[in-house]
C-alpha positions in Angstrom: -74.0 -76.5 -57.1 -74.3 -73.7 -54.6 -71.7 -70.9 -54.7 -69.5 -70.2 -51.8 -70.0 -66.9 -50.1 -66.7 -65.0 -50.3 -66.1 -62.2 -48.0 -64.4 -59.2 -49.5 -61.1 -58.3 -47.8 -61.5 -55.1 -45.8 -59.1 -52.3 -46.5 -57.1 -51.3 -43.5 -57.6 -47.8 -42.3 -56.3 -45.8 -39.4 -58.3 -43.0 -37.8 -57.0 -39.5 -36.9 -58.5 -36.5 -35.1 -57.7 -33.2 -37.0 -57.6 -29.7 -35.5 -57.8 -26.9 -38.0 -56.3 -23.4 -37.7 -59.7 -22.0 -36.6 -59.7 -24.6 -33.8 -62.5 -26.7 -35.4 -62.2 -30.4 -34.9 -62.7 -33.2 -37.4 -62.9 -36.5 -35.6 -62.1 -40.0 -36.9 -60.7 -39.0 -40.3 -59.8 -42.2 -42.0 -56.6 -42.7 -43.9 -55.7 -45.9 -45.8 -52.9 -47.8 -44.1 -51.4 -48.1 -47.6 -50.8 -44.4 -47.6 -49.1 -44.5 -44.2 -46.4 -46.9 -45.3 -43.3 -45.2 -46.5 -39.9 -46.7 -47.0 -38.2 -43.3 -46.6 -38.8 -43.1 -42.9 -41.2 -40.2 -42.8 -43.4 -39.9 -39.6 -46.8 -41.5 -39.7 -48.5 -38.3 -38.6 -46.8 -36.3 -41.4 -48.0 -38.9 -43.9 -51.5 -38.7 -42.4 -51.5 -34.9 -42.6 -50.6 -35.1 -46.3 -53.3 -37.6 -47.0 -55.9 -35.6 -45.1 -54.9 -32.4 -46.9 -55.3 -34.2 -50.2 -58.8 -35.4 -49.1 -59.7 -31.8 -48.1 -58.5 -30.5 -51.5 -60.7 -33.0 -53.3 -63.7 -32.1 -51.2 -63.0 -28.4 -51.7 -63.0 -28.8 -55.4 -66.4 -30.5 -55.4 -68.0 -28.3 -52.8 -66.3 -25.0 -53.5 -65.7 -24.5 -49.8 -62.1 -24.6 -48.5 -61.2 -25.9 -45.0 -58.8 -23.9 -42.9 -55.1 -25.0 -42.7 -54.4 -28.1 -40.5 -53.1 -27.1 -37.1 -52.5 -30.6 -35.7 -53.2 -34.3 -36.3 -53.4 -37.0 -33.6 -53.9 -40.7 -34.0 -57.0 -42.1 -32.4 
């Protein structure tokens, strides 16, 4: 009996453009929609900023190179 091909459910993401303090731009940074859901009424952009800062911290730990502070975040 042939097996049925099951498609894996895709995780929902939202993309953001990030401008850092040195005016460098990081385009289409993806943040899981799960991280953007908050029952406490916080702004989506603030939640995205926190998630991207966490991503940057994890990358900095592995690479040893720190990104500048985030200046602004804009949804794409």
